[in-house]
Phi, psi and omega in degrees: 000127179289145178300145178215153179259131176250126177239137177228128355304152195293299191259330185206157180204164172287148186300328183269013183260135177291155178244149168257124183239131178217154175239130179245160172082016175276168174285159177304126178057026179293137178270131181220161173243129176257137179230134175249143179221146178208135175252136175279182186289345176270359180092359180289140186263134172244135181220155169215154176217156180211147180261134182224164171231127181294162175285179179299335182267006180079010179263146177225105179250118185295344177280345183238338183258125176284146173287142180273158179301152175115351178252202180289341179201167175219165182093184183280101185223082183303331181250016182302324182293346176260309184289340181270002178305133180230143180292142175281341175263129183298148174059036180249134183248140179281117172230161177248121182268312181254100186287351181277351177243137181283160165281145177255117179264128179250129176243136180227147176242125180244153178289136170074185181244025184286164174225107008290163184294159181281206185297140177288125182258327182198155175211159180206155175239152182213135179272129174254105188267160178248335181247123171292150178305132176095345177287131184261138177251116186240107174297136182243119175228071184243125187059231179270354189292131173239107190201174172228129179258132176249125182241130177295167179297151176101173183252004180296157166284139182245153174300134187258144180222139168256131186245125181237133172264192191254219190289353177293340180068198180071202181227077175292133184246349194293323179290319180299315184287325176297323179291324179295335177299342184251023170095018176251145170270113189240127178257110172280118189248123173279148176226349170195166179055046179206127179046238185265012176285164179308141183282332184236162181267080181247319186208131177241141178250124184294341177301327177298314181291328177296322176302318180293319178299313181295323176302315180291317182296331182268353184288133184295337181259012175253123182284126177280188004272357181212180183233174176252161175235140177227122181218145175242141174058232179302325176300332179292313181290333173295321177296320178297318178297318178299314181296327184284328188246338187256152179273157172091012178259124181257330186210134181230124178250128185239122179255114180045060185254159171265150174263359172255153176288127187238139165086338183202152174293140176246128179238143172209115184053243181260014181260137174231127175247117181286158176286150176298133179288166179203176181219111183297341178293344180274359175288133175253130179246126181275181185298333180277000180083015179266132184268142170251112188254013189299334182262006189292325186279148174285170178275120183287003178263357188240139170055212183297340180294346178297337180291342180274348179294123183287133183284069186293348177294345177282345185293148178248023185242174172268145180243141168235120175259123174254125190234125168271116187286352174249026177297120179259005178281315175196179189272075186300320182292318177302314180299316181297316181295317180293323175298318179297316179299317182297314179300313182292327179297332179262015176077015179272163180294139178298131179286161173275128177241122177246116183255140180237107174295141178081003177260141181266205188284312186276079174276105186255179172301160185307143171075006162289128180295146180296134174262111183284323181203142175202174181296137174251120186302322185279332181273330177082012176208168179294140176238154177275135183260345181087171177108156176238126195311311183293313180297323180295317178300315180296323178297318181297319180296313182291317182300322180300318177291320179300316181298311181296316181297319181296314180292320177301315183296313189265346177256341184234343181074021176209153180291160183276149169234082187282142176232163185242027180286144176268000000 
């Protein structure tokens, strides 16, 4: 019997869904190398490889066989070939631009543990999809709003969420659509560097975000009486500002967010919040030319920088802070703790803080490979994001469940029962 690769689900799966991978038809205790490959939409290649030894029966099940030292990972790692994917181009991060087309994952089995690998024994392809069947993608160009709304199948009203990314700008849709697969109406909202929106991050007006909140509150397929907010990095502090000043927010989830306004002036009616100050001299650059910017920002508890602290005590919502304890972008854990102190000092409910040791800045949906370093638009050079690949992967899996459960609880009043059917 010729060797063959078995993947379950067989032909396609959602990107955030785990896979079962096995190889059949090998010789007893045969040594092989498995390699995974994936190209992003720009054609850049991501790869991982691992060394294995088949069982006495010639079977190799990644859920039962540990990877041997010498590859991208070792030990019992059923999803290692996905979370360990690394770009062949330095400082390149895996993102999904067109959520309507799947990523194509290629798996190959080679003879032996050589480098370069030996003879090709088997190969298989698998589609990693972002949209569940029936989820609708609706471009939104209403008033000033530049966004994409994802609606689950059916005509029911669904709990609504606005999703914001960080300083990369544009309109990333992949997290919003993956979340919509689980019964949420999710609006991926652009706020700069997209179409006719401001090209640079200099000044933001909360009235723009208020338009988006009102759009969701008035939508016939969004279940009231309020909505949720989800933000990472700069998108997180914008979410805190929205929750603090705007009506109709019930739950806010912040991934490695600042509690001070960062990077641009924020205006709302007659209120102005200045950006938190910083000092570029505190950047450390290593021998490879990669910058560590974790110390660049000033302390928002001291001096004039206190004016940049967002008055989150005005918020009428519940907060969940998700923290990567090895975040090298800024001091996320410090910000979460200070936000919690501020809320409690004003008699508000203590927020939920979930900390992940070994997780870096970009906590993405499950099975996005960890990006250790990439270009930072505002710094103008590659920066280190922090994290250790396995711990970071585990954090992403758990955080994804935490996010869904939190929104289910506070937007629907019941815990989630997530399923992974396509």
